[in-house]
The first five atom37 places (N, CA, C, CB, O) and aatype in JSON, in Angstrom:
{
  "aatype": [12, 14, 13, 19, 7, 16, 7, 13, 3, 16, 7, 10, 8, 9, 19, 0, 19, 19, 19, 10, 9, 0, 16, 19, 0, 0, 0, 7, 9, 0, 13, 17, 11, 13, 8, 6, 19, 14, 9, 8, 5, 0, 8, 11, 2, 15, 8, 5, 5, 10, 16, 10, 9, 16, 16, 10, 16, 17, 19, 7, 13, 9, 17, 8, 17, 19, 17, 19, 9, 0, 19, 9, 9, 0, 13, 19, 3, 0, 6, 5, 0, 9, 0, 11, 19, 1, 3, 9, 17, 11, 15, 6, 7, 3, 15, 0, 4],
  "atom_mask": [
    [1, 1, 1, 1, 1],
    [1, 1, 1, 1, 1],
    [1, 1, 1, 1, 1],
    [1, 1, 1, 1, 1],
    [1, 1, 1, 0, 1],
    [1, 1, 1, 1, 1],
    [1, 1, 1, 0, 1],
    [1, 1, 1, 1, 1],
    [1, 1, 1, 1, 1],
    [1, 1, 1, 1, 1],
    [1, 1, 1, 0, 1],
    [1, 1, 1, 1, 1],
    [1, 1, 1, 1, 1],
    [1, 1, 1, 1, 1],
    [1, 1, 1, 1, 1],
    [1, 1, 1, 1, 1],
    [1, 1, 1, 1, 1],
    [1, 1, 1, 1, 1],
    [1, 1, 1, 1, 1],
    [1, 1, 1, 1, 1],
    [1, 1, 1, 1, 1],
    [1, 1, 1, 1, 1],
    [1, 1, 1, 1, 1],
    [1, 1, 1, 1, 1],
    [1, 1, 1, 1, 1],
    [1, 1, 1, 1, 1],
    [1, 1, 1, 1, 1],
    [1, 1, 1, 0, 1],
    [1, 1, 1, 1, 1],
    [1, 1, 1, 1, 1],
    [1, 1, 1, 1, 1],
    [1, 1, 1, 1, 1],
    [1, 1, 1, 1, 1],
    [1, 1, 1, 1, 1],
    [1, 1, 1, 1, 1],
    [1, 1, 1, 1, 1],
    [1, 1, 1, 1, 1],
    [1, 1, 1, 1, 1],
    [1, 1, 1, 1, 1],
    [1, 1, 1, 1, 1],
    [1, 1, 1, 1, 1],
    [1, 1, 1, 1, 1],
    [1, 1, 1, 1, 1],
    [1, 1, 1, 1, 1],
    [1, 1, 1, 1, 1],
    [1, 1, 1, 1, 1],
    [1, 1, 1, 1, 1],
    [1, 1, 1, 1, 1],
    [1, 1, 1, 1, 1],
    [1, 1, 1, 1, 1],
    [1, 1, 1, 1, 1],
    [1, 1, 1, 1, 1],
    [1, 1, 1, 1, 1],
    [1, 1, 1, 1, 1],
    [1, 1, 1, 1, 1],
    [1, 1, 1, 1, 1],
    [1, 1, 1, 1, 1],
    [1, 1, 1, 1, 1],
    [1, 1, 1, 1, 1],
    [1, 1, 1, 0, 1],
    [1, 1, 1, 1, 1],
    [1, 1, 1, 1, 1],
    [1, 1, 1, 1, 1],
    [1, 1, 1, 1, 1],
    [1, 1, 1, 1, 1],
    [1, 1, 1, 1, 1],
    [1, 1, 1, 1, 1],
    [1, 1, 1, 1, 1],
    [1, 1, 1, 1, 1],
    [1, 1, 1, 1, 1],
    [1, 1, 1, 1, 1],
    [1, 1, 1, 1, 1],
    [1, 1, 1, 1, 1],
    [1, 1, 1, 1, 1],
    [1, 1, 1, 1, 1],
    [1, 1, 1, 1, 1],
    [1, 1, 1, 1, 1],
    [1, 1, 1, 1, 1],
    [1, 1, 1, 1, 1],
    [1, 1, 1, 1, 1],
    [1, 1, 1, 1, 1],
    [1, 1, 1, 1, 1],
    [1, 1, 1, 1, 1],
    [1, 1, 1, 1, 1],
    [1, 1, 1, 1, 1],
    [1, 1, 1, 1, 1],
    [1, 1, 1, 1, 1],
    [1, 1, 1, 1, 1],
    [1, 1, 1, 1, 1],
    [1, 1, 1, 1, 1],
    [1, 1, 1, 1, 1],
    [1, 1, 1, 1, 1],
    [1, 1, 1, 0, 1],
    [1, 1, 1, 1, 1],
    [1, 1, 1, 1, 1],
    [1, 1, 1, 1, 1],
    [1, 1, 1, 1, 1]
  ],
  "atom_positions": [
    [[-58.88, -21.49, 56.75], [-58.39, -22.45, 55.9], [-58.94, -22.51, 54.8], [-58.39, -23.55, 56.34], [-60.17, -22.51, 54.82]],
    [[-58.23, -22.59, 53.45], [-58.83, -22.61, 52.12], [-59.1, -24.51, 51.99], [-57.54, -21.76, 50.77], [-58.34, -25.32, 52.52]],
    [[-59.8, -24.73, 51.54], [-59.56, -26.36, 50.8], [-60.57, -27.06, 52.11], [-57.32, -27.16, 50.72], [-61.55, -27.68, 51.7]],
    [[-60.39, -27.0, 53.55], [-60.5, -27.39, 54.94], [-62.16, -27.72, 54.85], [-59.96, -26.08, 56.14], [-63.08, -26.91, 54.76]],
    [[-62.22, -29.2, 54.9], [-64.01, -29.24, 54.93], [-64.7, -29.19, 53.84], [0.0, 0.0, 0.0], [-65.91, -29.01, 53.97]],
    [[-64.25, -29.3, 52.77], [-64.58, -29.61, 51.51], [-64.07, -30.74, 50.61], [-64.38, -28.63, 50.97], [-63.02, -31.39, 50.6]],
    [[-65.05, -30.74, 49.93], [-64.94, -32.12, 48.63], [-63.68, -31.93, 48.11], [0.0, 0.0, 0.0], [-63.12, -33.03, 48.01]],
    [[-63.03, -31.08, 47.75], [-61.99, -30.49, 47.0], [-60.4, -31.18, 47.68], [-62.19, -28.69, 47.17], [-59.5, -31.82, 47.13]],
    [[-60.64, -30.57, 49.46], [-59.69, -31.59, 50.41], [-59.69, -32.92, 50.12], [-60.06, -31.62, 51.83], [-58.6, -33.49, 50.07]],
    [[-60.57, -33.43, 49.94], [-60.69, -34.85, 49.72], [-59.9, -35.88, 48.58], [-61.99, -34.92, 49.5], [-59.26, -36.93, 48.57]],
    [[-60.42, -34.83, 47.59], [-59.72, -34.94, 46.35], [-58.16, -34.31, 46.48], [0.0, 0.0, 0.0], [-57.26, -34.75, 45.76]],
    [[-57.99, -33.57, 47.16], [-56.36, -33.41, 47.18], [-55.65, -34.47, 47.87], [-55.89, -32.1, 47.89], [-54.5, -34.82, 47.6]],
    [[-56.49, -35.02, 48.87], [-55.39, -36.13, 49.38], [-55.33, -37.14, 48.76], [-55.51, -36.62, 50.63], [-54.42, -37.91, 49.05]],
    [[-56.4, -37.56, 47.52], [-56.51, -38.9, 46.62], [-55.15, -38.84, 45.98], [-57.84, -38.94, 45.39], [-54.21, -39.64, 45.91]],
    [[-55.4, -37.37, 45.48], [-54.51, -37.13, 44.34], [-52.8, -37.64, 44.66], [-54.63, -35.42, 44.02], [-52.06, -38.34, 43.97]],
    [[-52.5, -36.79, 46.29], [-51.42, -37.08, 47.05], [-50.65, -38.44, 47.02], [-51.82, -36.88, 48.21], [-49.46, -38.62, 46.74]],
    [[-51.94, -39.67, 47.5], [-51.53, -40.81, 47.55], [-51.3, -41.4, 46.37], [-52.22, -41.43, 48.21], [-50.22, -41.93, 46.1]],
    [[-52.14, -41.37, 45.68], [-52.07, -41.41, 44.13], [-50.01, -41.51, 43.65], [-53.05, -39.54, 43.47], [-49.21, -42.45, 43.55]],
    [[-49.94, -40.3, 43.52], [-48.69, -40.27, 43.5], [-47.45, -40.63, 44.44], [-48.67, -39.36, 43.27], [-46.56, -41.36, 44.0]],
    [[-47.4, -40.18, 45.55], [-46.99, -41.09, 46.34], [-46.77, -42.62, 46.29], [-47.6, -40.88, 47.08], [-45.95, -43.09, 47.08]],
    [[-47.63, -43.72, 45.17], [-48.12, -44.88, 45.42], [-46.9, -44.94, 44.02], [-50.02, -45.29, 45.47], [-46.06, -45.79, 43.72]],
    [[-47.28, -43.71, 43.45], [-46.53, -43.72, 41.85], [-44.87, -43.99, 42.06], [-46.74, -41.96, 40.94], [-44.1, -44.86, 41.68]],
    [[-44.75, -42.87, 42.81], [-43.8, -42.94, 43.15], [-42.84, -43.79, 43.44], [-43.92, -42.55, 43.62], [-41.79, -43.99, 42.84]],
    [[-43.34, -44.44, 44.65], [-42.71, -45.56, 45.45], [-42.72, -46.92, 44.28], [-43.74, -45.89, 47.05], [-42.01, -47.9, 44.05]],
    [[-43.72, -46.43, 43.85], [-43.51, -48.13, 42.12], [-42.4, -47.58, 41.66], [-45.01, -48.34, 40.21], [-41.28, -48.1, 41.63]],
    [[-42.72, -46.46, 41.27], [-40.98, -46.63, 40.2], [-39.96, -46.09, 40.32], [-40.86, -46.26, 38.88], [-39.11, -45.8, 39.47]],
    [[-39.99, -45.86, 41.84], [-38.11, -46.24, 42.62], [-38.47, -47.41, 42.56], [-37.39, -45.72, 44.47], [-38.31, -47.73, 41.39]],
    [[-38.99, -48.54, 43.31], [-38.87, -49.69, 42.96], [-38.63, -50.29, 41.64], [0.0, 0.0, 0.0], [-37.84, -51.22, 41.54]],
    [[-39.16, -49.89, 40.77], [-38.75, -50.45, 39.39], [-37.45, -50.3, 38.74], [-39.55, -49.94, 38.5], [-36.81, -51.1, 38.07]],
    [[-37.19, -49.04, 39.12], [-35.77, -48.58, 38.65], [-35.18, -49.14, 39.45], [-35.34, -47.21, 38.57], [-34.79, -50.09, 38.77]],
    [[-34.78, -49.3, 40.42], [-33.84, -50.31, 41.42], [-33.86, -51.6, 41.03], [-34.28, -50.39, 42.91], [-32.88, -52.26, 41.38]],
    [[-35.02, -52.37, 40.18], [-35.04, -53.72, 40.32], [-34.01, -53.27, 38.83], [-36.74, -54.8, 40.41], [-32.87, -53.64, 39.12]],
    [[-34.0, -52.85, 37.88], [-33.63, -52.64, 36.43], [-32.1, -52.36, 36.91], [-34.55, -51.28, 35.49], [-31.28, -53.26, 36.73]],
    [[-31.77, -51.35, 37.39], [-30.6, -50.91, 37.92], [-30.24, -52.4, 38.55], [-30.76, -49.54, 38.99], [-29.09, -52.66, 38.21]],
    [[-30.61, -53.12, 39.08], [-30.07, -54.05, 40.07], [-29.88, -55.34, 39.3], [-31.02, -54.22, 41.36], [-29.04, -56.19, 39.6]],
    [[-30.8, -55.45, 38.23], [-30.64, -57.19, 36.99], [-29.74, -56.25, 35.74], [-33.0, -58.16, 35.95], [-30.04, -56.37, 34.55]],
    [[-28.67, -55.36, 36.16], [-27.57, -54.71, 34.64], [-26.61, -55.92, 34.47], [-26.32, -52.95, 34.99], [-26.28, -56.41, 33.39]],
    [[-26.05, -56.49, 36.18], [-25.04, -57.44, 35.37], [-25.82, -58.92, 34.68], [-23.73, -57.97, 36.59], [-25.19, -59.57, 33.84]],
    [[-26.97, -59.27, 35.04], [-27.51, -60.24, 33.94], [-27.52, -59.85, 33.09], [-28.52, -60.74, 33.9], [-27.19, -60.63, 32.2]],
    [[-27.88, -58.48, 32.68], [-28.61, -58.4, 31.05], [-26.97, -58.37, 30.45], [-29.91, -56.56, 30.53], [-26.78, -58.97, 29.4]],
    [[-25.9, -57.74, 31.05], [-25.2, -57.78, 30.42], [-24.29, -59.44, 30.02], [-24.7, -56.72, 30.93], [-23.59, -59.61, 29.02]],
    [[-24.54, -60.47, 31.07], [-23.32, -61.6, 30.73], [-24.79, -61.84, 29.75], [-22.43, -63.11, 32.21], [-24.31, -61.71, 28.63]],
    [[-25.75, -62.01, 29.61], [-26.85, -62.15, 28.61], [-26.42, -62.25, 27.08], [-27.78, -60.93, 28.77], [-26.45, -63.09, 26.19]],
    [[-25.97, -60.9, 27.27], [-25.59, -59.98, 25.79], [-24.58, -60.43, 25.44], [-25.36, -58.42, 25.77], [-24.42, -60.64, 24.24]],
    [[-23.25, -60.82, 26.64], [-22.06, -61.71, 26.21], [-21.93, -62.83, 26.23], [-21.18, -61.56, 26.67], [-20.83, -63.34, 26.06]],
    [[-22.96, -63.49, 26.44], [-22.84, -65.45, 26.56], [-21.7, -65.49, 26.98], [-22.91, -66.58, 25.12], [-20.7, -65.77, 26.32]],
    [[-21.79, -65.05, 28.79], [-21.03, -65.03, 29.21], [-20.97, -66.51, 29.76], [-20.99, -63.98, 29.81], [-22.05, -67.11, 29.85]],
    [[-19.99, -67.05, 30.07], [-19.39, -68.52, 30.4], [-20.05, -68.28, 32.29], [-17.03, -68.7, 30.05], [-20.94, -69.06, 32.62]],
    [[-19.58, -67.3, 33.29], [-20.47, -67.73, 33.58], [-21.78, -67.19, 34.91], [-19.85, -68.72, 33.64], [-21.91, -66.99, 36.12]],
    [[-22.59, -67.18, 33.48], [-23.92, -66.59, 33.6], [-24.9, -66.97, 34.97], [-24.65, -67.05, 32.3], [-25.69, -66.24, 35.55]],
    [[-24.53, -68.41, 35.28], [-25.42, -68.66, 36.68], [-25.03, -68.28, 37.72], [-25.68, -69.87, 37.06], [-25.79, -68.1, 38.68]],
    [[-23.55, -68.06, 37.76], [-22.61, -67.43, 39.05], [-23.42, -65.88, 39.13], [-20.49, -67.25, 38.6], [-24.13, -65.56, 40.08]],
    [[-23.21, -65.19, 38.18], [-23.96, -63.83, 38.16], [-25.0, -63.68, 38.5], [-24.09, -63.3, 37.21], [-25.42, -62.82, 39.28]],
    [[-25.68, -64.66, 37.84], [-27.84, -64.17, 38.7], [-27.42, -64.23, 40.12], [-29.72, -65.85, 38.47], [-27.81, -63.3, 40.82]],
    [[-26.39, -65.53, 40.89], [-26.83, -66.15, 42.16], [-26.09, -64.85, 42.79], [-26.3, -67.91, 42.59], [-26.56, -64.51, 43.88]],
    [[-25.17, -64.18, 42.37], [-24.58, -63.3, 42.81], [-25.32, -61.78, 42.98], [-23.55, -63.36, 42.05], [-25.29, -61.21, 44.07]],
    [[-25.9, -61.25, 41.94], [-26.78, -60.8, 41.78], [-28.38, -60.97, 42.3], [-26.53, -60.87, 40.91], [-29.19, -60.05, 42.16]],
    [[-28.64, -61.97, 42.77], [-29.61, -62.47, 43.86], [-29.43, -62.01, 45.2], [-29.58, -63.86, 43.96], [-30.0, -61.19, 45.91]],
    [[-28.32, -62.91, 45.37], [-27.65, -62.52, 46.72], [-27.1, -60.95, 47.42], [-26.49, -63.3, 46.61], [-26.8, -60.49, 48.52]],
    [[-27.2, -60.48, 45.92], [-26.61, -59.24, 46.04], [-27.57, -58.08, 46.87], [0.0, 0.0, 0.0], [-27.07, -57.09, 47.4]],
    [[-29.18, -58.43, 46.87], [-30.13, -58.34, 47.33], [-30.44, -57.74, 49.24], [-30.45, -59.6, 46.88], [-31.25, -57.02, 49.82]],
    [[-29.41, -58.44, 49.57], [-29.05, -58.53, 51.19], [-27.84, -58.32, 51.16], [-29.3, -59.85, 52.01], [-27.58, -57.46, 52.01]],
    [[-26.82, -58.7, 50.54], [-25.36, -57.89, 50.77], [-25.4, -57.32, 49.67], [-23.92, -58.67, 51.01], [-25.28, -58.18, 48.79]],
    [[-25.52, -56.14, 49.19], [-24.84, -55.22, 48.5], [-23.52, -55.56, 47.96], [-24.74, -54.19, 49.25], [-23.49, -55.72, 46.74]],
    [[-22.07, -55.75, 48.84], [-21.36, -55.88, 48.18], [-21.14, -57.08, 47.14], [-20.68, -55.65, 48.86], [-20.29, -56.95, 46.26]],
    [[-21.87, -58.22, 47.24], [-21.69, -59.22, 46.18], [-22.29, -58.84, 45.18], [-22.07, -60.47, 46.42], [-21.96, -59.36, 44.12]],
    [[-23.59, -57.57, 45.2], [-24.18, -56.89, 43.8], [-22.42, -56.3, 42.67], [-25.49, -55.0, 44.52], [-22.13, -56.12, 41.48]],
    [[-21.73, -56.22, 44.04], [-20.45, -55.59, 42.93], [-19.32, -56.27, 42.55], [-19.75, -54.41, 43.43], [-18.44, -55.82, 41.83]],
    [[-19.36, -57.35, 43.03], [-18.62, -58.58, 42.64], [-19.28, -58.98, 41.19], [-18.79, -59.85, 43.84], [-18.54, -59.07, 40.21]],
    [[-20.65, -59.21, 41.08], [-21.53, -60.04, 39.89], [-21.15, -58.43, 38.69], [-23.94, -60.5, 40.52], [-21.08, -58.55, 37.46]],
    [[-21.0, -57.37, 39.28], [-21.33, -56.37, 38.15], [-19.75, -56.66, 37.64], [-21.88, -54.5, 38.65], [-19.45, -56.83, 36.46]],
    [[-18.89, -56.69, 38.66], [-17.01, -56.8, 37.67], [-16.62, -57.88, 37.05], [-15.58, -56.74, 38.59], [-15.68, -58.07, 36.28]],
    [[-17.9, -58.96, 37.71], [-17.32, -60.19, 36.92], [-18.34, -60.03, 35.65], [-17.41, -61.87, 37.82], [-17.85, -60.52, 34.64]],
    [[-19.58, -59.49, 35.46], [-20.48, -59.88, 34.25], [-19.38, -58.52, 33.51], [-22.71, -59.66, 34.44], [-19.7, -58.7, 32.33]],
    [[-18.87, -57.95, 33.48], [-18.44, -56.48, 32.88], [-16.78, -56.36, 32.4], [-18.72, -55.24, 34.2], [-16.35, -55.45, 31.68]],
    [[-15.87, -57.58, 33.0], [-14.55, -57.78, 32.8], [-14.54, -59.48, 31.79], [-13.72, -57.75, 34.54], [-14.93, -60.61, 32.07]],
    [[-13.98, -58.95, 30.72], [-13.78, -60.49, 30.32], [-12.55, -61.24, 30.91], [-13.62, -60.6, 28.75], [-11.44, -60.81, 30.61]],
    [[-12.6, -61.84, 31.36], [-11.53, -63.01, 32.43], [-10.56, -63.52, 31.88], [-12.14, -64.35, 32.99], [-9.49, -63.78, 32.43]],
    [[-10.85, -63.7, 30.78], [-9.12, -64.07, 29.57], [-8.96, -63.35, 28.85], [-8.89, -65.29, 28.51], [-8.06, -63.63, 28.04]],
    [[-9.55, -62.24, 28.69], [-8.35, -60.97, 27.78], [-7.99, -60.28, 29.03], [-9.16, -59.55, 26.36], [-6.97, -59.66, 28.74]],
    [[-8.35, -59.98, 30.58], [-7.61, -59.41, 31.12], [-6.62, -60.33, 31.85], [-8.26, -58.6, 31.77], [-5.65, -59.79, 32.38]],
    [[-6.73, -61.46, 31.92], [-5.69, -62.48, 31.81], [-4.58, -62.48, 31.03], [-6.16, -63.47, 31.52], [-3.42, -62.46, 31.45]],
    [[-4.87, -62.51, 30.08], [-3.73, -62.3, 28.87], [-3.1, -61.32, 28.82], [-4.11, -62.3, 27.64], [-1.93, -61.43, 28.45]],
    [[-3.52, -60.26, 29.1], [-2.75, -58.64, 29.14], [-1.97, -58.64, 30.17], [-3.7, -57.28, 29.34], [-0.84, -58.14, 30.14]],
    [[-2.55, -59.24, 31.27], [-1.56, -59.33, 32.55], [-0.27, -60.51, 32.28], [-2.6, -59.86, 34.04], [0.92, -60.44, 32.62]],
    [[-0.85, -61.38, 31.7], [0.54, -62.32, 31.19], [1.15, -61.36, 30.58], [0.38, -63.69, 30.12], [2.11, -60.86, 31.17]],
    [[0.69, -60.75, 29.03], [1.69, -60.1, 28.14], [2.52, -59.27, 29.34], [0.92, -59.06, 26.82], [3.75, -59.3, 29.43]],
    [[1.76, -58.62, 30.12], [2.32, -57.33, 30.57], [3.78, -57.88, 31.69], [0.87, -56.32, 31.5], [4.89, -57.4, 31.94]],
    [[3.1, -58.99, 32.1], [4.54, -60.0, 32.85], [5.24, -60.06, 31.95], [4.43, -61.6, 33.39], [6.21, -59.3, 31.96]],
    [[5.07, -60.94, 30.83], [6.5, -61.15, 30.1], [7.07, -60.09, 28.82], [6.4, -62.67, 29.43], [7.67, -60.24, 27.76]],
    [[6.61, -59.16, 29.44], [6.69, -57.84, 28.43], [8.31, -57.0, 29.48], [4.55, -56.53, 28.5], [9.31, -56.55, 28.92]],
    [[8.0, -57.02, 31.6], [8.7, -56.55, 32.4], [10.01, -57.42, 32.48], [7.97, -56.39, 33.53], [11.15, -57.02, 32.72]],
    [[9.45, -59.13, 32.16], [10.81, -59.69, 32.44], [11.71, -59.86, 31.67], [0.0, 0.0, 0.0], [12.81, -60.29, 32.03]],
    [[11.49, -59.63, 30.77], [12.27, -59.41, 28.98], [13.05, -57.55, 29.37], [10.3, -59.3, 27.02], [14.25, -57.53, 29.1]],
    [[12.71, -56.69, 29.71], [13.21, -55.82, 30.06], [14.46, -55.81, 31.03], [12.32, -55.31, 30.37], [15.58, -55.33, 30.81]],
    [[13.85, -56.67, 32.51], [14.59, -56.62, 33.31], [15.4, -56.89, 33.39], [14.45, -56.79, 33.87], [16.09, -56.39, 34.26]],
    [[16.09, -58.19, 32.29], [17.23, -58.96, 31.89], [18.84, -58.45, 31.2], [16.57, -59.76, 30.97], [19.69, -59.3, 30.92]]
  ]
}
């Protein structure tokens, strides 16, 4: 078997360990950055519910469905959404009469 019992074999093992550690670290950093997206969006928009979004993001590490709620709250402007629903409701009420 090539490289067995030589110093080159040890070098290959060291390279493999370094690549493994770098891959795990890169995956962890990418997961962290992706998980912080709602907080960055809330900061960017000066969201009124910044504390709620931050808390939901942290709790989302344990319960992942909570993170989805944080994303929805961070990306949806509640005031505009309520105004649009109210306008739709009023327009449907006018045409029905």
